Backbone as CSV, one residue per row, in Angstrom:
resi,resn,N_x,N_y,N_z,CA_x,CA_y,CA_z,C_x,C_y,C_z
1,MET,85.845,12.545,-123.882,86.975,13.029,-122.803,86.049,13.551,-121.628
2,ARG,86.276,13.554,-120.334,85.492,13.770,-119.296,85.261,15.235,-119.051
3,LYS,86.336,16.276,-119.609,86.485,17.571,-119.341,85.739,18.479,-120.588
4,THR,85.327,17.695,-121.626,84.859,18.518,-122.805,83.869,19.289,-122.239
5,LEU,82.589,18.674,-121.732,81.505,19.529,-121.335,81.850,20.601,-120.392
6,LEU,82.455,20.336,-119.276,82.800,21.514,-118.428,83.493,22.553,-119.223
7,ALA,84.698,22.256,-120.214,85.389,23.271,-120.814,84.400,24.159,-121.725
8,LEU,83.609,23.417,-122.517,82.714,24.304,-123.348,81.761,25.349,-122.508
9,VAL,81.184,24.774,-121.502,80.567,25.737,-120.481,81.260,26.763,-119.945
10,LEU,82.662,26.549,-119.514,83.081,27.475,-119.182,83.822,28.686,-120.206
11,LEU,84.142,27.912,-121.351,84.619,28.970,-122.339,83.641,29.571,-123.078
12,ALA,82.409,29.004,-123.103,81.411,29.909,-123.755,81.012,31.100,-122.829
13,ALA,81.078,30.755,-121.575,80.610,31.905,-120.483,81.739,32.852,-120.573
14,VAL,82.993,32.988,-120.772,83.828,33.634,-121.082,83.693,34.543,-122.372
15,ALA,83.405,33.739,-123.322,83.406,34.537,-124.641,81.966,35.016,-125.105
16,ALA,81.003,34.692,-124.100,79.628,35.099,-124.609,79.523,36.662,-124.498
17,PRO,79.975,37.502,-123.623,79.639,38.966,-123.765,80.232,39.655,-124.767
18,GLN,81.328,38.814,-125.606,81.867,39.692,-126.643,81.878,38.964,-128.051
19,ALA,80.584,38.134,-128.097,80.372,37.203,-129.133,80.432,37.873,-130.566
20,ALA,80.284,38.908,-130.699,80.423,39.828,-132.163,81.718,40.113,-132.447
21,GLN,82.923,39.913,-131.405,84.155,40.116,-131.707,84.807,39.182,-132.762
22,ALA,86.146,39.528,-133.161,86.806,38.452,-133.869,87.004,37.231,-133.111
23,GLN,87.258,36.042,-133.527,87.182,34.928,-132.753,88.571,34.026,-133.277
24,ALA,88.961,33.432,-132.146,90.113,32.256,-132.271,89.550,30.961,-131.882
25,THR,90.393,30.079,-132.308,89.834,28.634,-131.872,91.030,28.207,-130.807
26,VAL,90.760,27.567,-129.935,91.876,27.058,-128.913,91.283,25.668,-128.319
27,ARG,92.148,24.773,-128.228,92.090,23.442,-127.463,93.327,23.376,-126.347
28,VAL,92.712,22.997,-125.170,93.660,22.911,-124.135,94.001,21.289,-123.739
29,ILE,95.044,21.160,-123.606,95.500,19.925,-123.357,96.732,19.669,-122.122
30,HIS,96.300,18.859,-121.206,97.131,18.436,-120.128,97.924,17.195,-120.175
31,ALA,99.249,17.383,-120.514,100.156,16.447,-120.899,101.264,15.973,-119.945
32,ILE,101.037,16.254,-118.652,102.267,16.143,-117.548,101.655,15.059,-116.563
33,SER,102.434,14.080,-116.564,102.156,13.171,-115.618,103.054,13.528,-114.350
34,GLY,102.297,13.436,-113.016,102.721,13.868,-111.813,103.933,12.970,-111.267
35,GLU,103.848,11.577,-111.563,104.495,10.777,-110.952,106.214,11.044,-110.948
36,ALA,106.345,11.526,-112.245,107.864,12.016,-112.535,108.032,12.784,-111.655
37,LEU,107.359,13.547,-111.266,107.715,14.679,-110.619,107.394,14.526,-109.141
38,GLY,107.146,13.239,-108.537,107.029,12.909,-107.236,105.588,13.572,-106.723
39,LEU,104.720,13.624,-107.481,103.334,14.023,-107.444,102.169,13.253,-107.670
40,ASP,101.267,13.410,-107.481,99.875,12.660,-107.787,100.116,12.423,-109.211
41,PRO,100.010,11.065,-109.747,100.348,10.583,-110.931,99.259,11.362,-112.171
42,GLU,97.944,11.701,-111.629,97.366,12.422,-112.435,97.195,13.872,-112.477
43,LEU,98.027,14.398,-111.792,98.591,15.712,-111.396,97.188,16.743,-111.535
44,PRO,96.229,16.616,-110.817,95.053,17.520,-111.137,95.323,19.005,-110.793
45,VAL,95.100,19.812,-111.648,95.359,21.411,-111.654,93.882,22.244,-111.964
46,ASP,93.970,23.307,-111.676,93.137,24.438,-111.918,93.609,25.163,-112.861
47,ILE,92.924,25.823,-113.985,93.572,26.719,-114.741,92.840,28.197,-114.697
48,TRP,93.447,29.088,-114.531,92.924,30.563,-114.464,93.168,31.108,-115.412
49,VAL,92.257,32.023,-116.335,92.512,32.840,-117.435,91.953,34.297,-116.952
50,ASN,92.877,35.133,-116.958,92.374,36.630,-116.719,91.950,36.654,-115.378
51,SER,92.679,35.988,-114.578,92.308,36.098,-113.007,90.947,35.854,-112.638
52,ALA,90.491,34.864,-113.564,89.291,34.240,-113.350,89.358,32.704,-113.437
53,ALA,88.679,31.871,-112.477,88.619,30.414,-112.717,88.184,30.023,-113.871
54,PHE,88.992,29.184,-114.581,88.661,28.863,-116.035,88.216,27.257,-116.128
55,LEU,89.150,26.462,-115.684,88.817,25.031,-115.702,89.352,24.527,-114.082
56,THR,88.739,23.485,-113.555,89.276,22.924,-112.555,89.335,21.471,-112.478
57,ASP,90.172,20.882,-111.718,90.542,19.475,-111.584,90.839,18.857,-112.886
58,VAL,91.651,19.381,-113.725,91.895,18.846,-114.951,93.031,17.877,-114.943
59,ARG,93.067,16.818,-115.344,94.219,15.815,-115.087,94.892,15.587,-116.265
60,PHE,95.991,14.609,-115.944,96.785,14.027,-117.013,95.991,13.397,-118.239
61,LEU,96.334,13.697,-119.549,95.636,13.285,-120.672,94.249,13.922,-120.881
62,ASP,93.720,14.809,-119.803,92.651,15.474,-120.076,92.570,16.627,-121.273
63,PHE,91.611,16.802,-122.347,91.777,17.804,-123.116,90.346,18.244,-123.441
64,THR,90.154,19.430,-123.996,88.832,20.044,-124.352,88.765,19.860,-125.920
65,ASP,87.627,19.770,-126.232,87.298,20.304,-127.735,87.694,21.607,-128.247
66,PRO,88.170,21.615,-129.631,88.053,22.945,-130.032,87.158,24.026,-129.740
67,VAL,87.451,25.240,-129.016,86.233,26.024,-128.677,86.720,27.504,-129.090
68,SER,85.721,28.308,-129.313,86.022,29.713,-130.036,86.149,30.809,-128.634
69,LEU,87.076,31.439,-128.789,87.532,32.663,-127.941,87.446,34.077,-128.635
70,PRO,87.232,34.898,-127.941,87.445,36.081,-128.527,88.671,36.607,-128.617
71,ALA,89.222,37.200,-129.725,90.558,37.701,-130.078,90.813,38.596,-128.901
72,GLY,92.281,38.581,-128.535,92.550,39.537,-127.564,93.438,39.278,-126.561
73,PRO,93.854,39.578,-125.545,95.100,39.204,-124.665,94.587,38.332,-123.614
74,TYR,95.469,37.270,-123.318,95.042,36.305,-122.138,96.275,36.264,-121.347
75,ASP,95.982,36.235,-120.104,97.069,35.547,-119.220,96.576,34.558,-118.576
76,ILE,97.296,33.105,-118.630,96.675,31.933,-118.469,97.819,31.360,-117.386
77,ARG,97.287,30.820,-116.207,98.055,30.549,-114.988,97.498,28.971,-114.672
78,ILE,98.447,28.204,-114.422,97.888,26.773,-113.967,98.576,26.559,-112.346
79,TYR,97.592,26.253,-111.570,97.879,26.035,-110.263,97.525,24.502,-109.954
80,LEU,98.360,23.946,-109.123,97.845,22.641,-108.420,96.665,22.731,-107.945
81,ALA,95.631,21.729,-108.248,94.116,21.715,-107.982,93.923,22.208,-106.227
82,GLY,93.157,22.873,-106.185,92.737,23.432,-104.743,93.657,24.736,-104.189
83,SER,94.655,24.889,-104.985,95.417,26.288,-104.460,94.668,27.364,-104.474
84,ASP,95.115,28.511,-103.422,94.579,29.709,-103.850,95.500,30.573,-104.381
85,PRO,94.994,31.284,-105.603,95.802,31.887,-106.214,96.178,33.380,-105.870
86,ASN,95.544,33.591,-104.452,95.999,34.737,-103.945,97.217,34.668,-103.117
87,ASP,97.498,33.495,-102.681,98.743,33.131,-101.968,99.663,32.164,-102.567
88,THR,99.516,31.742,-103.625,100.171,30.583,-104.129,100.861,31.120,-105.669
89,ALA,102.014,30.814,-105.767,102.606,31.024,-107.226,102.112,29.885,-108.226
90,PRO,101.924,30.301,-109.444,101.381,29.220,-110.452,102.612,28.317,-110.694
91,VAL,102.182,27.318,-111.217,103.263,26.168,-111.697,103.629,26.533,-113.161
92,LEU,102.834,27.084,-113.735,102.943,27.392,-114.979,102.069,28.881,-115.382
93,GLN,102.761,29.558,-116.280,102.109,30.693,-116.871,102.504,31.050,-118.286
94,LEU,101.378,31.737,-118.892,101.895,31.876,-120.208,101.024,33.392,-120.760
95,GLU,101.524,34.128,-121.149,100.741,35.239,-121.733,100.695,35.364,-123.036
96,ALA,99.478,35.415,-123.993,99.189,35.228,-125.344,98.309,36.164,-125.614
97,THR,98.479,36.478,-127.028,97.488,37.520,-127.457,97.008,36.727,-128.581
98,LEU,95.660,36.393,-128.809,94.862,35.831,-129.703,94.293,36.691,-130.804
99,ARG,94.639,36.240,-131.881,94.198,37.117,-133.331,93.088,36.443,-133.832
100,ASN,92.417,37.154,-134.752,91.403,36.705,-135.250,91.750,35.411,-136.268
101,ARG,90.892,34.453,-136.081,90.944,33.098,-137.051,92.436,32.304,-136.593
102,ASP,93.062,32.652,-135.565,94.034,31.878,-134.839,93.378,30.489,-134.266
103,ASN,94.229,29.393,-134.705,93.741,28.124,-134.091,95.041,27.405,-133.433
104,LEU,94.833,27.654,-132.002,95.941,27.068,-131.344,95.689,25.922,-130.461
105,HIS,96.768,25.118,-130.409,96.668,24.308,-129.123,97.368,24.604,-127.887
106,LEU,96.765,24.597,-126.720,97.510,25.171,-125.538,97.715,23.671,-124.730
107,ILE,99.347,23.531,-124.657,99.428,22.335,-123.800,100.443,22.551,-122.992
108,ALA,100.156,21.986,-121.674,101.014,21.962,-120.657,101.883,20.543,-120.651
109,HIS,103.196,20.583,-120.707,103.889,19.576,-121.002,105.098,19.319,-120.535
110,PHE,105.771,18.205,-120.556,107.209,18.103,-120.267,108.152,18.417,-121.047
111,THR,109.365,18.801,-120.587,110.633,19.097,-121.066,111.687,18.030,-120.775
112,PRO,112.744,17.993,-121.469,113.626,16.788,-120.832,114.174,17.098,-119.613
113,GLY,114.359,16.332,-118.648,114.939,16.542,-117.515,114.309,15.724,-116.226
114,PRO,112.949,15.561,-115.944,111.966,16.363,-116.710,111.863,17.647,-115.963
115,GLY,111.586,18.783,-116.998,110.945,19.914,-116.684,109.546,20.046,-117.125
116,ILE,108.944,21.135,-116.925,107.499,21.626,-117.419,107.520,22.751,-118.214
117,ALA,106.597,22.929,-119.239,106.373,23.919,-119.845,105.100,24.325,-120.070
118,LEU,104.494,25.489,-120.516,103.178,25.805,-121.083,103.328,26.447,-122.352
119,SER,102.982,25.723,-123.547,103.164,26.187,-124.852,102.133,26.107,-125.633
120,ALA,102.037,27.157,-126.661,100.760,27.135,-127.623,101.349,27.108,-129.004
121,PHE,100.857,26.120,-129.614,101.069,25.808,-131.002,100.219,26.279,-131.908
122,ALA,100.538,26.977,-133.190,99.728,27.369,-134.029,99.533,26.379,-135.007
123,ASN,98.067,26.108,-135.394,97.708,24.969,-136.250,97.210,25.494,-137.571
124,ASN,97.547,24.606,-138.700,96.960,25.020,-139.932,95.751,24.208,-140.324
125,ASP,94.682,25.130,-140.370,93.541,24.318,-140.485,92.892,24.578,-141.954
126,ALA,93.614,25.051,-142.771,93.136,25.336,-144.273,92.941,23.946,-144.731
127,PRO,91.901,23.887,-145.718,91.931,22.767,-146.495,93.303,21.849,-147.107
128,ALA,93.140,20.661,-147.001,94.113,19.691,-147.707,94.082,19.906,-149.061
129,ILE,95.195,19.567,-149.624,95.069,19.537,-151.204,94.187,18.346,-151.710
130,THR,93.202,18.790,-152.207,91.925,17.919,-152.561,92.167,17.695,-154.369
131,GLU,93.156,18.635,-154.883,93.229,18.195,-156.437,94.734,18.312,-156.609
132,PRO,95.091,17.451,-157.742,96.626,17.542,-157.952,97.241,18.910,-158.337
133,LEU,98.150,19.349,-157.866,98.769,20.623,-158.287,99.902,20.753,-159.374
134,SER,100.068,19.297,-159.633,101.082,19.123,-160.724,101.121,17.869,-160.734
135,THR,102.041,17.171,-161.659,102.154,15.696,-161.911,103.193,15.245,-160.714
136,ARG,103.635,16.282,-159.911,104.430,15.673,-158.998,103.806,15.734,-157.408
137,ILE,102.661,16.723,-157.381,102.197,17.010,-156.224,100.696,16.546,-156.387
138,SER,100.441,15.428,-155.720,99.094,14.822,-156.035,98.053,15.310,-154.812
139,ALA,96.709,14.898,-155.186,95.684,15.103,-154.163,95.946,14.383,-152.679
140,ARG,95.504,15.041,-151.788,95.724,14.146,-150.363,94.220,14.508,-149.850
141,ASP,93.964,13.721,-148.654,92.728,13.690,-148.193,92.795,14.301,-146.731
142,LEU,93.885,14.442,-145.969,93.768,15.019,-144.632,95.346,15.530,-144.399
143,ARG,95.436,16.117,-143.146,96.619,16.544,-142.701,96.984,16.136,-141.517
144,LEU,98.496,15.774,-141.179,98.848,15.152,-140.248,99.850,16.018,-139.635
145,THR,99.970,16.297,-138.294,100.923,17.171,-137.512,101.565,16.265,-136.493
146,VAL,102.797,16.226,-136.248,103.402,15.456,-135.016,104.363,16.425,-134.369
147,ARG,104.266,16.274,-133.059,104.722,17.231,-132.240,105.398,16.542,-130.946
148,HIS,106.612,17.016,-130.589,107.485,16.360,-129.519,107.258,17.078,-128.274
149,THR,106.339,16.579,-127.247,106.148,17.438,-125.942,106.495,16.459,-124.817
150,ALA,107.425,15.532,-125.027,107.698,14.494,-123.866,108.952,14.809,-123.121
151,ASP,109.372,13.924,-122.082,110.453,14.141,-121.238,111.575,13.259,-122.084
152,PHE,112.062,13.477,-123.119,112.802,12.924,-123.929,113.851,13.591,-124.829
153,GLY,114.677,13.135,-125.328,115.626,13.687,-126.269,115.057,13.907,-127.491
154,ARG,116.146,14.050,-128.534,115.394,14.278,-130.158,115.033,12.796,-130.401
155,VAL,113.857,12.801,-131.169,113.361,11.445,-131.567,112.735,11.713,-132.916
156,ALA,112.532,10.537,-133.635,111.760,10.071,-135.055,110.568,9.759,-134.505
157,ILE,109.374,10.351,-134.937,108.090,9.626,-134.922,107.710,8.930,-136.275
158,ASN,107.819,7.767,-136.352,107.720,7.142,-137.596,106.265,6.566,-137.977
159,GLN,106.145,6.171,-139.416,104.950,5.600,-139.642,105.521,4.437,-140.623
160,LEU,104.666,3.310,-141.043,105.119,2.454,-141.673,105.898,2.736,-142.885
161,VAL,105.447,3.454,-143.663,105.708,3.807,-145.120,105.253,5.118,-145.326
162,PRO,106.045,6.444,-145.240,107.476,6.233,-145.338,107.975,7.043,-143.935
163,PHE,109.098,6.942,-143.507,109.544,7.401,-142.283,109.243,9.125,-142.339
164,LEU,108.926,9.504,-141.351,108.763,10.737,-141.101,110.062,11.611,-140.656
165,GLU,110.498,12.763,-141.468,111.820,13.319,-141.289,111.539,14.819,-141.176
166,PRO,112.244,15.568,-140.561,113.424,15.258,-139.797,113.092,14.752,-138.383
167,THR,113.982,14.437,-137.670,113.819,13.947,-136.242,113.558,15.243,-135.558
168,LEU,112.841,15.322,-134.403,112.185,16.232,-133.475,112.862,16.420,-132.309
169,ALA,113.061,17.907,-131.858,113.423,17.926,-130.530,112.323,18.514,-129.773
170,ASN,112.406,18.519,-128.207,111.078,18.886,-127.681,110.672,20.159,-127.934
171,GLY,109.457,20.169,-128.383,108.892,21.558,-128.891,108.990,21.723,-130.264
172,GLU,109.363,20.767,-130.697,109.097,20.772,-132.505,108.179,19.836,-133.169
173,GLY,107.680,20.553,-134.093,106.780,19.444,-135.076,107.171,19.553,-136.406
174,LEU,106.134,18.772,-137.102,106.346,18.909,-138.631,104.828,18.385,-139.002
175,SER,104.386,18.763,-140.189,103.195,18.552,-140.834,103.316,18.086,-142.171
176,LEU,102.418,17.027,-142.784,102.234,16.700,-143.963,100.791,16.261,-144.294
177,GLU,100.673,16.282,-145.793,99.435,15.657,-146.159,99.532,14.157,-146.525
178,LEU,98.360,13.456,-146.210,98.218,11.898,-146.498,96.985,11.586,-147.179
179,ASP,97.038,10.254,-147.493,95.681,9.640,-148.116,95.060,9.052,-146.711
180,ALA,93.808,9.100,-146.869,92.970,8.336,-145.669,93.162,6.632,-145.754
181,ALA,93.644,6.258,-144.608,94.129,4.855,-144.378,94.491,4.508,-143.033
182,ARG,95.042,3.259,-142.794,95.276,3.126,-141.483,96.590,3.148,-141.435
183,TYR,97.171,3.826,-140.295,98.554,4.103,-139.905,98.942,3.681,-138.715
184,ARG,100.275,3.191,-138.420,100.854,2.796,-137.116,101.922,3.613,-136.948
185,PHE,101.968,4.599,-135.966,103.142,5.254,-135.612,103.834,4.932,-134.040
186,TRP,105.106,5.228,-134.449,105.769,4.821,-133.088,107.087,5.682,-133.007
187,LEU,108.074,5.831,-132.005,108.949,6.771,-131.378,110.191,5.856,-131.700
188,SER,111.092,6.388,-132.341,112.579,5.932,-132.191,113.526,7.040,-132.010
189,ARG,114.737,6.600,-131.407,115.750,7.369,-131.105,116.113,8.271,-132.441
190,ALA,116.765,9.317,-132.302,117.126,10.086,-133.571,118.255,9.247,-134.226
191,GLY,118.067,9.037,-135.335,119.038,8.145,-136.041,118.903,6.990,-136.153
192,ALA,117.837,6.344,-135.788,117.469,4.966,-135.594,116.046,4.723,-136.352
193,VAL,115.723,3.535,-136.647,114.474,3.283,-137.145,113.753,2.289,-136.153
194,ARG,114.290,1.301,-135.620,113.654,0.654,-134.665,112.966,1.324,-133.517
195,PRO,111.709,0.700,-133.020,111.028,1.537,-132.019,111.765,1.507,-130.489
196,LEU,111.551,2.510,-129.884,112.451,2.257,-128.588,111.829,1.199,-127.814
197,SER,112.699,0.718,-126.902,112.537,-0.715,-126.228,110.879,-0.413,-125.347
198,PHE,110.410,0.696,-124.907,109.386,0.646,-124.159,108.239,1.014,-125.261
199,GLU,108.610,1.308,-126.505,107.763,1.494,-127.714,106.332,2.091,-127.840
200,PRO,106.149,3.344,-127.410,104.959,3.952,-127.450,104.384,3.804,-128.749
201,THR,103.263,3.451,-129.053,102.650,3.246,-130.507,101.439,3.703,-130.550
202,ALA,100.734,4.094,-131.861,99.183,4.463,-131.950,98.848,3.712,-133.110
203,VAL,97.925,3.050,-133.348,97.357,2.586,-134.444,96.030,3.391,-134.807
204,VAL,95.958,4.073,-135.914,94.864,5.118,-136.214,94.335,4.925,-137.524
205,ASP,93.011,4.807,-137.760,92.304,4.971,-138.991,92.271,6.395,-139.579
206,LEU,92.920,6.950,-140.272,92.890,8.429,-140.484,91.859,8.546,-141.614
207,ALA,90.812,9.667,-141.220,89.793,9.647,-142.239,90.053,11.213,-142.978
208,ALA,89.535,11.114,-144.123,89.599,12.340,-144.924,88.783,13.490,-144.186
209,GLY,89.154,14.816,-144.638,88.785,16.030,-144.150,88.974,16.312,-142.800
210,LEU,89.973,15.802,-142.067,90.390,15.945,-140.718,91.899,16.430,-140.694
211,HIS,92.357,16.929,-139.592,93.594,17.282,-139.200,94.014,16.434,-137.934
212,TYR,94.840,15.505,-138.154,95.121,14.976,-137.044,96.547,15.389,-136.472
213,TYR,96.602,15.254,-135.127,97.856,15.483,-134.406,98.384,14.339,-133.684
214,VAL,99.426,13.914,-133.487,100.207,12.944,-132.911,100.999,13.827,-131.939
215,TYR,101.005,13.731,-130.633,101.808,14.319,-129.658,102.320,13.298,-129.036
216,ALA,103.828,13.218,-128.709,104.755,12.613,-127.813,104.442,13.327,-126.667
217,VAL,103.987,12.562,-125.871,103.546,13.060,-124.284,104.340,12.160,-123.154
218,GLY,104.357,12.662,-121.886,104.401,11.991,-120.805,106.288,11.653,-120.632
219,SER,106.637,10.766,-119.687,107.895,10.442,-119.274,108.090,8.882,-119.323
220,PRO,109.455,8.373,-119.786,109.777,7.197,-119.371,110.011,6.847,-118.024
221,ALA,110.307,7.828,-117.291,110.572,7.780,-115.870,109.528,7.256,-115.030
222,ASP,108.429,7.448,-115.626,106.997,6.742,-114.726,106.144,5.974,-115.480
223,ALA,106.763,5.681,-116.782,106.039,4.829,-117.956,104.857,5.453,-118.417
224,SER,104.735,6.953,-118.444,103.591,7.552,-118.971,104.079,7.948,-120.420
225,PHE,105.099,7.565,-120.879,105.520,7.886,-122.283,104.779,7.230,-123.209
226,GLN,104.114,8.155,-124.121,102.928,7.748,-125.065,102.808,8.689,-126.142
227,LEU,102.017,8.106,-127.117,101.564,9.078,-128.266,99.934,9.236,-127.981
228,LEU,99.891,10.584,-128.033,98.334,11.273,-127.930,98.003,11.717,-129.151
229,VAL,96.580,10.974,-129.661,96.350,11.204,-130.989,94.774,12.196,-130.904
230,LEU,94.618,13.405,-131.719,93.588,14.019,-131.525,93.205,14.265,-132.815
231,ALA,92.026,14.883,-133.163,91.710,15.095,-134.566,90.852,16.179,-134.455
232,ASP,90.739,17.399,-135.217,90.080,18.519,-135.683,89.610,18.653,-136.933
233,PRO,88.531,19.039,-137.307,87.990,19.218,-138.560,88.821,20.429,-139.452
234,LEU,89.196,20.168,-140.671,89.662,21.230,-141.430,88.437,22.061,-142.107
235,ARG,88.905,23.251,-142.414,88.051,24.353,-142.774,87.632,24.030,-144.505
């Protein structure tokens, strides 16, 4: 991903003076297509953190690797690329306090309408169940989290067997633990099993020891509606 190196450099620069402090882990994701808003389809933006330029020219579907930041308060503002923060209002803003060992995904995404939002999702990076806990809870190799951050109503994000329940509204998610294998995921309307007519799908070989994230992103209004799959290591 083309922004990863830039993000690592900038985040390291912010974190370096306070390296001995408590740390949190953050991944930044841009999941808003501009065409549905009447703007550049890639919607390039600049991200400012605590009144300093953080990332520039971040585009639709760009994301960073997980990076460490010092625990503490953060004022996060997103501007259209090239805007002057001194005389321009941010298009999105979020104030957040990072705590020691927090693991977050910070994602700019659609809401139904479409509207836009900047959300921080907390992640569980604890190890998966590697030994049976009982005769009814078997060992699992990996963790899967699915989240709905698209311009669409309530949906079900399905895998071949079994179906993931419950259905999700925008901003909601669920997690479960699975065996390592190849999976196909697709979206369906709430209460239905068949894929949506435009069928956003993802076929992924899920490997042991990782936490996978399947995000529903984009908008059917501009054909950007799709599934974005990311993976982070488990502790």
